[in-house]
C-alpha positions as CSV (number, residue, x, y, z in Angstrom):
1,M,-4.2,35.9,-13.7
2,K,-2.7,34.2,-16.7
3,E,-3.1,30.5,-17.0
4,H,0.4,28.7,-16.2
5,P,1.3,26.8,-19.2
6,A,1.9,23.2,-17.3
7,K,-1.9,23.7,-17.1
8,R,-2.3,23.1,-20.7
9,R,-0.5,20.0,-21.1
10,M,-1.5,16.1,-20.8
11,I,0.2,14.7,-17.5
12,M,0.6,10.5,-16.3
13,S,1.9,9.3,-13.0
14,K,2.5,6.0,-12.4
15,T,2.4,4.6,-9.1
16,P,3.3,0.9,-7.4
17,L,1.2,-0.9,-5.2
18,R,2.5,-2.7,-2.2
19,I,3.0,-6.0,-0.3
20,T,3.8,-5.5,3.6
21,F,6.0,-8.0,5.3
22,V,6.2,-7.6,8.7
23,G,5.1,-5.2,11.2
24,G,1.8,-4.2,10.0
25,G,-0.5,-2.2,12.3
26,T,2.3,-0.4,14.1
27,D,1.8,2.2,11.8
28,L,-1.6,3.1,13.7
29,S,-1.4,5.6,14.9
30,Q,-3.2,4.7,17.9
31,Y,0.0,2.4,18.8
32,Y,3.0,4.4,17.7
33,S,1.5,7.7,20.0
34,S,1.1,6.0,23.1
35,Y,3.1,2.8,23.1
36,G,6.1,2.9,21.0
37,T,7.6,3.2,17.6
38,G,6.0,1.5,14.7
39,C,8.1,-0.5,12.4
40,V,7.1,-2.0,9.1
41,I,9.0,-3.7,5.9
42,S,7.1,-2.8,3.1
43,A,8.1,-3.5,-0.9
44,A,7.0,-1.5,-3.7
45,I,5.5,-4.1,-6.6
46,N,4.9,-4.0,-10.4
47,K,1.2,-3.7,-10.0
48,Y,0.4,0.1,-10.7
49,I,-2.7,2.6,-11.0
50,Y,-2.1,4.8,-13.8
51,V,-3.6,9.0,-13.3
52,L,-3.9,10.8,-16.5
53,V,-4.4,14.8,-15.8
54,H,-5.3,17.3,-18.5
55,K,-7.2,20.7,-18.9
56,A,-10.6,20.1,-19.8
57,F,-12.1,21.7,-22.5
58,D,-15.0,23.6,-20.3
59,N,-14.4,24.9,-17.0
60,K,-16.2,21.6,-15.7
61,T,-14.6,19.3,-13.5
62,R,-14.4,15.3,-14.6
63,V,-13.4,12.3,-12.7
64,R,-13.6,9.0,-14.3
65,Y,-12.7,5.9,-12.0
66,S,-15.5,3.2,-11.5
67,K,-17.8,5.5,-12.3
68,T,-17.9,9.3,-13.9
69,E,-18.6,12.4,-12.1
70,I,-19.0,15.9,-13.8
71,V,-19.4,18.6,-11.6
72,D,-19.2,22.3,-12.3
73,N,-17.4,22.8,-8.3
74,I,-15.1,20.8,-7.0
75,E,-17.2,20.7,-3.7
76,D,-19.9,18.0,-5.5
77,I,-17.3,15.4,-6.4
78,E,-18.3,12.6,-4.1
79,H,-14.6,10.7,-4.5
80,P,-13.5,12.0,-1.4
81,T,-10.1,12.4,-1.7
82,V,-10.2,13.8,-5.3
83,R,-12.4,16.0,-4.1
84,E,-9.9,16.9,-0.8
85,A,-6.2,16.8,-3.1
86,L,-8.6,19.5,-5.5
87,K,-8.8,21.9,-2.9
88,L,-5.0,21.1,-1.1
89,L,-3.7,21.8,-3.9
90,E,-6.4,25.0,-4.8
91,I,-7.1,23.8,-8.4
92,T,-10.7,25.0,-9.7
93,D,-11.1,25.6,-12.7
94,G,-11.6,22.7,-15.0
95,I,-10.2,19.4,-15.1
96,D,-10.4,15.7,-16.8
97,I,-9.0,12.9,-14.3
98,N,-8.7,9.7,-15.6
99,V,-7.7,6.5,-13.5
100,V,-6.5,3.1,-14.5
101,A,-4.9,0.4,-12.6
102,D,-3.5,-3.4,-13.3
103,I,-5.5,-4.2,-10.4
104,T,-8.8,-3.3,-9.9
105,D,-9.3,-1.5,-5.8
106,G,-12.1,-3.1,-4.1
107,G,-10.8,-4.4,-0.8
108,T,-7.1,-6.1,-2.7
109,G,-4.9,-5.8,0.3
110,L,-2.4,-3.6,-1.6
111,G,-2.0,-0.3,-0.5
112,S,-4.4,1.0,-3.8
113,S,-6.5,4.0,-2.0
114,S,-3.3,5.5,-0.8
115,A,-1.5,4.4,-3.7
116,F,-4.0,6.7,-6.5
117,L,-4.2,9.2,-3.8
118,V,-0.1,9.9,-4.2
119,G,-0.3,9.0,-7.7
120,L,-3.1,11.6,-8.4
121,L,-1.6,14.5,-5.9
122,N,1.9,14.0,-8.2
123,A,0.0,14.6,-11.2
124,L,-1.7,17.2,-9.8
125,H,1.7,18.8,-8.4
126,A,3.1,18.3,-12.4
127,W,-0.1,19.7,-13.9
128,K,0.5,23.0,-12.0
129,G,4.5,23.1,-13.1
130,E,5.2,21.8,-9.8
131,Y,7.7,19.5,-8.2
132,I,8.0,17.7,-5.1
133,G,9.6,15.2,-3.2
134,A,8.7,12.0,-2.5
135,T,8.7,12.3,1.7
136,R,6.6,15.7,0.9
137,L,3.8,13.5,-1.7
138,A,3.7,10.9,1.7
139,E,2.7,13.8,3.8
140,E,0.2,15.3,1.7
141,A,-1.8,11.8,1.4
142,V,-1.7,11.0,4.9
143,L,-3.2,14.3,5.7
144,I,-6.2,14.0,3.3
145,E,-6.9,10.5,4.5
146,R,-5.7,10.5,7.8
147,G,-6.2,14.5,8.8
148,I,-9.2,15.6,7.0
149,L,-11.0,12.6,6.2
150,K,-10.5,10.7,9.3
151,E,-10.1,7.6,7.5
152,P,-8.7,4.5,9.5
153,G,-5.5,3.3,8.8
154,G,-2.0,3.7,9.3
155,K,1.1,5.6,7.3
156,Q,3.3,2.7,5.5
157,D,0.9,2.7,2.4
158,Q,1.3,6.3,1.3
159,Y,5.1,6.3,2.1
160,I,6.1,3.2,0.3
161,A,3.5,4.4,-2.6
162,A,5.8,7.7,-2.7
163,L,9.3,6.1,-2.1
164,G,9.2,2.5,-3.6
165,G,11.7,0.3,-3.1
166,I,12.1,-2.5,-0.2
167,Q,11.8,-0.1,2.9
168,F,11.9,-0.2,6.9
169,L,9.9,2.4,8.0
170,E,9.7,3.6,11.4
171,F,6.8,6.2,12.6
172,N,7.5,7.9,15.5
173,K,5.4,9.5,18.5
174,D,6.2,13.1,16.9
175,E,4.4,12.0,13.5
176,T,7.7,12.1,11.7
177,V,8.5,9.1,9.5
178,V,12.2,7.6,9.4
179,N,12.6,5.5,5.6
180,T,15.7,3.0,5.3
181,P,15.8,1.6,2.2
182,I,16.9,-2.3,2.4
183,I,20.0,-2.6,0.7
184,M,21.3,-6.7,-0.5
185,Y,23.1,-7.9,-3.1
186,E,21.2,-8.3,-6.4
187,E,21.3,-12.3,-6.1
188,S,19.8,-11.9,-2.7
189,R,16.9,-10.0,-3.5
190,R,16.7,-12.3,-6.5
191,R,16.2,-15.4,-4.3
192,L,14.0,-13.4,-2.4
193,E,11.6,-12.4,-4.6
194,E,12.0,-15.8,-6.4
195,S,10.7,-17.9,-3.2
196,L,7.6,-15.7,-2.5
197,L,4.0,-17.3,-3.9
198,F,1.7,-14.1,-4.2
199,M,-2.1,-15.8,-4.9
200,Y,-5.3,-13.9,-5.0
201,T,-8.1,-15.3,-3.0
202,G,-11.2,-14.1,-4.8
203,K,-12.5,-12.0,-2.2
204,Q,-12.8,-8.6,-1.9
205,R,-13.8,-6.6,1.2
206,K,-13.6,-3.3,2.8
207,S,-10.9,-2.3,5.3
208,T,-12.7,0.3,7.3
209,E,-14.6,-1.8,9.5
210,I,-11.6,-4.2,10.0
211,L,-9.3,-1.3,11.1
212,K,-12.1,0.5,13.3
213,K,-11.5,-2.6,15.0
214,Q,-8.5,-2.8,15.1
215,S,-7.6,0.5,16.1
216,A,-10.1,0.2,18.7
217,D,-8.8,-2.9,19.9
218,I,-5.0,-1.6,20.7
219,S,-4.8,-1.7,24.2
220,A,-5.9,-5.3,24.9
221,H,-3.0,-6.4,22.6
222,I,0.4,-4.2,23.2
223,A,2.6,-7.3,23.5
224,S,1.6,-8.8,20.3
225,Y,2.1,-5.2,18.7
226,N,5.3,-4.7,20.0
227,K,6.5,-8.0,19.0
228,M,5.2,-7.3,15.7
229,A,7.7,-3.8,15.6
230,S,10.5,-6.2,16.8
231,L,10.2,-8.5,14.3
232,A,10.0,-6.1,11.9
233,S,13.6,-4.7,12.7
234,E,14.8,-8.3,13.2
235,M,13.6,-8.7,9.9
236,F,15.2,-5.7,8.7
237,T,18.9,-6.6,10.2
238,S,18.5,-10.5,8.6
239,L,18.0,-9.1,5.0
240,I,20.6,-5.8,4.9
241,D,22.8,-9.2,6.1
242,N,21.5,-11.4,3.1
243,R,20.0,-13.9,5.1
244,W,16.9,-13.8,3.1
245,I,16.2,-17.5,3.6
246,D,14.8,-16.1,7.0
247,T,11.7,-14.2,5.3
248,G,9.6,-17.3,6.1
249,K,10.1,-17.6,9.8
250,Y,9.3,-14.0,10.6
251,L,6.3,-14.0,8.2
252,H,5.3,-16.7,10.4
253,E,5.4,-14.9,13.6
254,N,4.2,-11.8,12.7
255,W,0.1,-13.5,11.2
256,L,0.1,-15.9,13.9
257,L,0.1,-12.5,16.2
258,K,-1.2,-10.3,13.8
259,R,-4.8,-13.0,13.3
260,T,-5.2,-12.8,17.3
261,L,-5.4,-8.7,17.0
262,S,-9.3,-8.4,15.9
263,E,-12.0,-10.2,14.9
264,G,-12.2,-10.3,11.2
265,I,-8.6,-10.4,10.2
266,S,-8.6,-13.9,9.8
267,N,-11.6,-16.8,9.7
268,E,-11.7,-20.4,9.1
269,W,-11.6,-20.3,5.3
270,I,-8.4,-18.2,5.2
271,D,-7.1,-20.3,7.8
272,S,-7.5,-23.6,6.3
273,I,-5.7,-22.0,3.0
274,Y,-2.5,-21.0,5.1
275,D,-2.0,-24.9,6.7
276,R,-2.8,-26.4,3.4
277,A,0.1,-24.1,2.1
278,M,2.3,-24.9,5.0
279,D,1.7,-28.5,5.0
280,S,2.8,-28.3,1.1
281,G,6.3,-26.7,1.8
282,A,5.6,-23.0,2.6
283,L,7.9,-21.5,5.8
284,G,5.6,-19.0,6.3
285,G,2.7,-16.7,4.6
286,K,0.2,-13.9,5.4
287,L,-3.0,-12.2,4.5
288,I,-1.9,-9.1,2.9
289,G,-3.3,-5.8,4.3
290,A,-5.9,-5.4,6.7
291,G,-7.7,-9.1,6.5
292,A,-10.6,-11.3,5.2
293,G,-9.7,-11.2,1.7
294,G,-7.9,-9.6,-0.8
295,F,-4.1,-11.3,-1.7
296,M,-1.8,-14.2,0.2
297,L,1.6,-14.1,0.0
298,F,3.7,-17.2,1.0
299,F,7.2,-17.9,1.7
300,A,8.6,-21.6,0.1
301,P,11.2,-22.7,-1.6
302,S,10.7,-22.6,-5.7
303,D,11.0,-26.6,-5.7
304,K,7.6,-26.5,-4.0
305,H,6.0,-23.6,-5.3
306,E,3.7,-25.7,-7.6
307,E,2.4,-28.4,-4.6
308,I,1.6,-25.4,-2.9
309,I,-0.5,-24.2,-6.1
310,R,-2.0,-27.3,-6.1
311,A,-3.0,-27.3,-2.4
312,L,-4.7,-24.1,-3.4
313,P,-6.6,-24.5,-6.6
314,E,-9.4,-21.7,-5.4
315,L,-6.7,-19.5,-5.0
316,K,-5.1,-17.4,-8.5
317,Q,-1.1,-16.5,-8.4
318,E,0.0,-13.7,-9.8
319,P,3.4,-13.4,-11.4
320,F,5.1,-10.3,-9.6
321,E,8.2,-8.3,-8.7
322,F,9.5,-5.8,-6.7
323,E,9.7,-2.5,-7.8
324,A,12.0,0.0,-7.1
325,L,10.9,3.2,-8.0
326,G,8.0,5.0,-6.2
327,S,5.6,7.1,-7.8
328,R,6.3,9.0,-10.7
329,I,6.0,11.5,-13.3
330,I,5.9,9.1,-17.1
331,Y,4.0,11.5,-19.6
332,I,4.0,15.2,-20.3
333,G,2.6,16.7,-23.2
334,D,0.7,19.2,-24.8
């Protein structure tokens, strides 16, 4: 069969990481399939994962991430999501895949695993000469991670990586997902952005065990999950009404609920950091992701930021901005 001309090209995708404001955990199927619609407010940020694919000079498949794999058969690829993405798209001939990230994956809580997969699928479809929309990109990523590989976790990461922006995401019992972009006045969006402190704990963690425990314990914490979903709905209304100043209150309430859901989400060290931030002027905050490490997010008046930073010398501030776009193809070359 004649090779599609697109397969002789070099393709690069660019996919954003994300922060979650409230509702994280209600996107777990163990919650929304039995107890109520999951609701999450999540935002893409200007930290990215880049995936470069091009035709290999031979028929081997090469995958370069934190290690390099060179195989004759895609079934022999160790990286599970790469292997399953190639199988799903029926790519069996020689291809070279390279990955570069602004923030190294290793348990940062920014949805990097799913962002990588969304970016990989986007690049592979483009390499085949195909265009698919953001929703299908997210659905394919969910299929691989949650359906085929049975990895624990929810669905917000795949959707925000594909969609970008600030989104109110609703997860329904029938597995459908409704995304509503949060549209704010530019001044309100800027003020919200300027009020957020994004700080790295220096501690990486694997989310798998935390998520397994959390998923197994959902039935014992239904009131908390229901309240978190309700907070997401309330914050959505607040933001579209440009009441961005209420964000601290929602973050604080959500964090108090989330850290009780499962052992391992928080610990004495993280609680100490949170308390010091609040004592220094923060109005709310949270640990981003499953818990135990990675990045923390605080909401505070901008004139309190330096005081908070001084109170948390063990954390590293990382400047960021919201990203309006989701995964996209940024380069096509021969």
